[in-house]
VMD Tcl script that draws the C-alpha trace (Angstrom):
set ca {
  {-113.64 -51.27 27.97}
  {-114.57 -52.36 24.45}
  {-116.30 -55.71 25.54}
  {-118.66 -53.43 27.93}
  {-119.50 -51.49 24.96}
  {-119.92 -54.39 22.92}
  {-122.71 -55.98 25.76}
  {-124.45 -53.09 25.76}
  {-124.80 -52.10 22.03}
  {-125.94 -55.89 21.69}
  {-128.93 -54.97 24.50}
  {-129.73 -52.14 23.08}
  {-130.13 -53.97 19.45}
  {-131.76 -57.10 20.91}
  {-134.17 -54.47 22.95}
  {-135.04 -52.81 20.05}
  {-135.96 -56.41 17.54}
  {-138.08 -57.32 20.39}
  {-139.93 -54.43 20.24}
  {-140.12 -54.16 17.14}
  {-141.36 -57.89 16.94}
  {-144.30 -57.06 19.30}
  {-145.74 -54.24 17.73}
  {-145.21 -55.19 14.21}
  {-147.96 -57.13 12.04}
  {-147.24 -58.69 8.70}
  {-149.86 -57.76 5.97}
  {-151.22 -60.68 4.00}
  {-152.03 -60.65 0.29}
  {-153.11 -64.32 -1.50}
  {-154.46 -64.06 -5.13}
  {-154.93 -67.23 -6.53}
  {-156.59 -69.07 -9.24}
  {-159.44 -71.66 -8.32}
  {-158.00 -75.36 -10.05}
  {-158.98 -75.85 -13.64}
  {-159.99 -72.14 -14.60}
  {-163.04 -71.75 -12.17}
  {-162.01 -68.42 -11.45}
  {-159.90 -66.48 -8.72}
  {-159.74 -66.13 -4.88}
  {-158.43 -63.14 -2.77}
  {-157.38 -62.47 0.46}
  {-156.12 -59.06 1.05}
  {-155.38 -58.23 5.32}
  {-153.95 -55.22 6.10}
  {-152.56 -53.63 9.72}
  {-152.39 -50.08 11.24}
  {-151.40 -48.89 14.59}
  {-152.46 -52.32 15.69}
  {-155.64 -52.41 13.71}
  {-156.55 -54.76 11.03}
  {-158.91 -54.73 7.71}
  {-159.45 -57.98 5.37}
  {-160.80 -57.74 1.93}
  {-162.26 -61.38 0.38}
  {-163.49 -62.30 -2.86}
  {-164.35 -65.05 -5.24}
  {-164.70 -64.79 -8.79}
  {-165.24 -65.55 -12.11}
  {-167.59 -66.26 -14.96}
  {-171.20 -66.01 -14.43}
  {-171.73 -69.57 -15.13}
  {-170.41 -70.36 -11.78}
  {-171.52 -69.23 -8.29}
  {-169.24 -67.95 -5.35}
  {-169.16 -68.34 -1.37}
  {-166.92 -66.64 0.82}
  {-167.48 -67.52 4.76}
  {-164.78 -65.09 6.24}
  {-164.12 -65.77 10.28}
  {-162.71 -62.79 12.41}
  {-160.74 -63.53 15.45}
  {-160.99 -60.23 17.56}
  {-158.05 -59.64 20.44}
  {-160.99 -61.00 23.12}
  {-161.35 -64.21 21.06}
  {-165.22 -63.56 19.92}
  {-165.56 -64.80 16.31}
  {-167.40 -63.24 13.75}
  {-169.20 -65.17 10.88}
  {-169.73 -63.78 7.76}
  {-170.99 -65.66 5.35}
  {-172.12 -64.74 1.33}
  {-174.30 -67.89 0.68}
  {-173.33 -68.65 -3.12}
  {-173.67 -65.87 -6.11}
  {-173.53 -65.82 -9.38}
  {-170.08 -64.38 -10.92}
  {-168.76 -62.95 -7.67}
  {-168.81 -62.87 -3.86}
  {-167.20 -60.34 -1.72}
  {-166.72 -59.57 2.09}
  {-165.00 -56.28 3.58}
  {-164.40 -55.80 7.05}
  {-162.96 -52.14 8.10}
  {-160.59 -51.71 10.34}
  {-161.03 -53.70 13.87}
  {-158.96 -54.95 16.61}
  {-158.78 -58.30 14.91}
  {-155.91 -61.10 15.29}
  {-156.98 -63.07 12.59}
  {-158.97 -63.87 9.30}
  {-159.82 -67.47 8.12}
  {-161.43 -67.47 4.67}
  {-163.16 -70.54 3.41}
  {-163.92 -70.13 -0.23}
  {-165.72 -72.11 -3.11}
  {-167.07 -72.35 -6.59}
  {-169.16 -74.66 -7.96}
  {-170.87 -75.26 -11.10}
  {-175.07 -76.46 -10.35}
  {-175.26 -78.00 -7.06}
  {-171.18 -79.78 -7.53}
  {-168.58 -77.86 -5.40}
  {-165.94 -77.30 -8.14}
  {-162.96 -76.43 -6.13}
  {-162.48 -75.38 -2.34}
  {-159.87 -73.28 -0.46}
  {-159.20 -72.64 3.21}
  {-156.78 -69.68 3.82}
  {-155.75 -67.49 6.81}
  {-154.76 -63.93 7.13}
  {-153.24 -61.55 9.90}
}
mol new
graphics top color blue
foreach p $ca { graphics top sphere $p radius 0.5 }
foreach p [lrange $ca 0 end-1] q [lrange $ca 1 end] { graphics top cylinder $p $q radius 0.2 }
display resetview
């Protein structure tokens, strides 16, 4: 009788873990420095009710130009690309809550025409 109760309890715990892992999404927060003091970059992905939002920023000195190219992958496989181009001192993209599966960002900082640092990051 004890063995039967243990099996039932184990089955309930396993099912709860499976259901929790299917419906839960991990938020992503990355806030790092570009190498050699060329500024900072940040990717912040939040989830609520199976929807996600994203904020991407690259910033630093007005002497440098910053760029973000953010690719949003929606649940239906569609990809949406937002590109800030190069901006003095700051680049910023915000995407409100949507049915997104993943966000992939290319961020770069340049001095004149020379790219000083670039990163590729992803968040879900």
